[in-house]
PAZA-607879 format. One record per residue (C-alpha): y, x negated, z negated; residue number from 1; residue in one letter. Coordinates in steps of 0.5 Angstrom, whole numbers, always signed. Last residue first. Example, Ala and Ser with C-alpha at 12.3 -4.5 7.8 and 13.67 -1.06 7.14 Angstrom:
// PAZA-607879
<<-2,-27,-14>,2,s>
<<-9,-25,-16>,1,a>
***
This chain:
// PAZA-607879
<<+71,-43,+21>,185,a>
<<+67,-45,+26>,184,d>
<<+60,-46,+22>,183,s>
<<+60,-39,+20>,182,r>
<<+63,-36,+27>,181,a>
<<+56,-41,+29>,180,q>
<<+52,-37,+24>,179,r>
<<+53,-30,+24>,178,s>
<<+53,-32,+32>,177,v>
<<+46,-34,+31>,176,a>
<<+44,-29,+26>,175,i>
<<+47,-23,+31>,174,a>
<<+42,-26,+37>,173,r>
<<+36,-27,+32>,172,r>
<<+37,-18,+31>,171,h>
<<+38,-18,+38>,170,q>
<<+31,-22,+40>,169,r>
<<+27,-18,+35>,168,f>
<<+30,-11,+37>,167,l>
<<+27,-12,+45>,166,f>
<<+22,-15,+42>,165,k>
<<+19,-9,+37>,164,d>
<<+21,-4,+43>,163,l>
<<+17,-7,+48>,162,a>
<<+11,-6,+43>,161,n>
<<+14,+0,+42>,160,q>
<<+13,+1,+50>,159,t>
<<+6,-2,+50>,158,l>
<<+4,+1,+43>,157,s>
<<+6,+9,+47>,156,s>
<<+11,+12,+43>,155,l>
<<+10,+20,+41>,154,g>
<<+15,+19,+35>,153,y>
<<+22,+16,+32>,152,l>
<<+25,+17,+26>,151,e>
<<+32,+20,+25>,150,g>
<<+37,+20,+21>,149,r>
<<+44,+22,+19>,148,e>
<<+43,+28,+18>,147,s>
<<+36,+28,+15>,146,n>
<<+29,+27,+17>,145,t>
<<+30,+29,+25>,144,v>
<<+24,+28,+29>,143,r>
<<+26,+23,+35>,142,l>
<<+24,+23,+42>,141,p>
<<+29,+15,+45>,140,l>
<<+31,+15,+52>,139,r>
<<+34,+8,+53>,138,l>
<<+40,+9,+57>,137,p>
<<+41,+7,+64>,136,m>
<<+47,+1,+67>,135,a>
<<+43,-5,+65>,134,v>
<<+47,-11,+64>,133,a>
<<+51,-8,+58>,132,n>
<<+46,-7,+54>,131,h>
<<+43,-1,+48>,130,v>
<<+45,+5,+52>,129,h>
<<+43,+10,+48>,128,l>
<<+40,+17,+49>,127,e>
<<+37,+21,+45>,126,v>
<<+32,+26,+45>,125,v>
<<+32,+30,+39>,124,l>
<<+27,+34,+35>,123,y>
<<+30,+39,+29>,122,d>
<<+26,+38,+23>,121,g>
<<+32,+36,+18>,120,a>
<<+38,+39,+22>,119,s>
<<+42,+37,+27>,118,a>
<<+49,+35,+29>,117,k>
<<+49,+28,+32>,116,i>
<<+56,+24,+31>,115,a>
<<+57,+28,+25>,114,g>
<<+56,+22,+20>,113,s>
<<+54,+16,+23>,112,q>
<<+48,+14,+25>,111,w>
<<+41,+13,+24>,110,n>
<<+35,+12,+28>,109,l>
<<+28,+11,+26>,108,a>
<<+22,+6,+27>,107,m>
<<+22,+0,+31>,106,a>
<<+30,+0,+28>,105,s>
<<+36,+3,+31>,104,l>
<<+43,+3,+28>,103,s>
<<+48,+7,+29>,102,v>
<<+56,+8,+30>,101,t>
<<+57,+12,+36>,100,s>
<<+61,+10,+43>,99,p>
<<+63,+16,+47>,98,q>
<<+59,+18,+53>,97,p>
<<+58,+13,+58>,96,l>
<<+61,+15,+65>,95,e>
<<+56,+15,+71>,94,n>
<<+59,+13,+78>,93,q>
<<+63,+7,+75>,92,q>
<<+56,+5,+71>,91,s>
<<+52,+5,+78>,90,l>
<<+57,+1,+82>,89,l>
<<+57,-4,+76>,88,q>
<<+49,-5,+75>,87,n>
<<+48,-4,+83>,86,m>
<<+54,-11,+83>,85,l>
<<+50,-14,+77>,84,s>
<<+43,-13,+81>,83,l>
<<+45,-16,+88>,82,l>
<<+48,-22,+83>,81,l>
<<+41,-23,+79>,80,d>
<<+38,-24,+86>,79,v>
<<+42,-28,+89>,78,k>
<<+41,-32,+84>,77,a>
<<+34,-32,+84>,76,e>
<<+34,-33,+91>,75,l>
<<+37,-40,+89>,74,r>
<<+33,-41,+83>,73,l>
<<+27,-40,+88>,72,l>
<<+30,-45,+93>,71,e>
<<+31,-51,+88>,70,v>
<<+24,-50,+85>,69,q>
<<+21,-50,+92>,68,v>
<<+25,-56,+94>,67,g>
<<+23,-61,+88>,66,d>
<<+26,-67,+88>,65,d>
<<+26,-69,+81>,64,s>
<<+33,-72,+76>,63,d>
<<+33,-64,+74>,62,a>
<<+27,-64,+71>,61,d>
<<+23,-57,+69>,60,s>
<<+30,-53,+71>,59,i>
<<+31,-48,+65>,58,y>
<<+33,-40,+67>,57,r>
<<+35,-36,+61>,56,q>
<<+32,-30,+60>,55,v>
<<+36,-24,+57>,54,e>
<<+37,-20,+65>,53,a>
<<+29,-19,+66>,52,v>
<<+28,-18,+58>,51,e>
<<+33,-13,+60>,50,i>
<<+29,-10,+65>,49,a>
<<+23,-10,+61>,48,n>
<<+26,-5,+56>,47,l>
<<+28,-1,+62>,46,l>
<<+21,+0,+65>,45,m>
<<+18,+1,+58>,44,l>
<<+23,+6,+57>,43,n>
<<+22,+10,+63>,42,r>
<<+14,+9,+63>,41,e>
<<+15,+12,+55>,40,n>
<<+19,+18,+57>,39,l>
<<+15,+19,+62>,38,n>
<<+8,+20,+58>,37,l>
<<+12,+23,+53>,36,l>
<<+14,+28,+58>,35,e>
<<+6,+29,+60>,34,a>
<<+5,+30,+52>,33,e>
<<+9,+35,+51>,32,s>
<<+17,+33,+48>,31,l>
<<+16,+37,+40>,30,a>
<<+19,+42,+39>,29,q>
<<+25,+47,+39>,28,s>
<<+29,+42,+43>,27,y>
<<+36,+38,+42>,26,t>
<<+39,+34,+47>,25,s>
<<+42,+27,+46>,24,y>
<<+48,+22,+48>,23,s>
<<+51,+16,+45>,22,l>
<<+55,+10,+47>,21,p>
<<+54,+4,+42>,20,l>
<<+58,+2,+36>,19,q>
<<+54,-3,+33>,18,g>
<<+46,-4,+29>,17,s>
<<+40,-7,+33>,16,l>
<<+35,-7,+28>,15,s>
<<+32,-12,+25>,14,i>
<<+31,-10,+16>,13,a>
<<+27,-2,+18>,12,e>
<<+22,-6,+20>,11,h>
<<+22,-11,+16>,10,l>
<<+23,-5,+10>,9,a>
<<+17,-2,+14>,8,e>
<<+12,-8,+14>,7,d>
<<+13,-9,+6>,6,n>
<<+12,-2,+4>,5,m>
<<+6,-2,+9>,4,t>
<<+3,-8,+6>,3,d>
<<+4,-6,-1>,2,t>
<<+0,-1,+0>,1,m>
***
């Protein structure tokens, strides 16, 4: 039982917190298996796209004369530029919802009072724009537990794993930024 409590505390500690564009839809019941399957596939694709966008590129040996490596990097830069331009166009076409103060963990979403108007037991699908490099929002199925919190449900193991990795990368990045700010001061 202690291990379960420690796992839950760890999942709550590793989170993405801040002002993020958020919108939601309310449902009278949980999503069907087919709806959850579609939502999971879409979220998995989105989380994988974010991971690809965040990958840092390294040249194995800058002094080597590896023409294939150089050509691959050139092609990758062209694809990155194309994706960036497409993302800008999509962002201009779709007006982002108002940002709300939220904290997303692997198990739940917490929001600022009044950001979501729902009662305990309601079902929601929250659209949360979690990354600037990708115009699509993460679509999270939630069961509201109180006026400022909803628990995730229905995520496949692949989607849950991708969400865990995304949140861990964001958490690590926030720690690095915090450390850098302290060392600069």
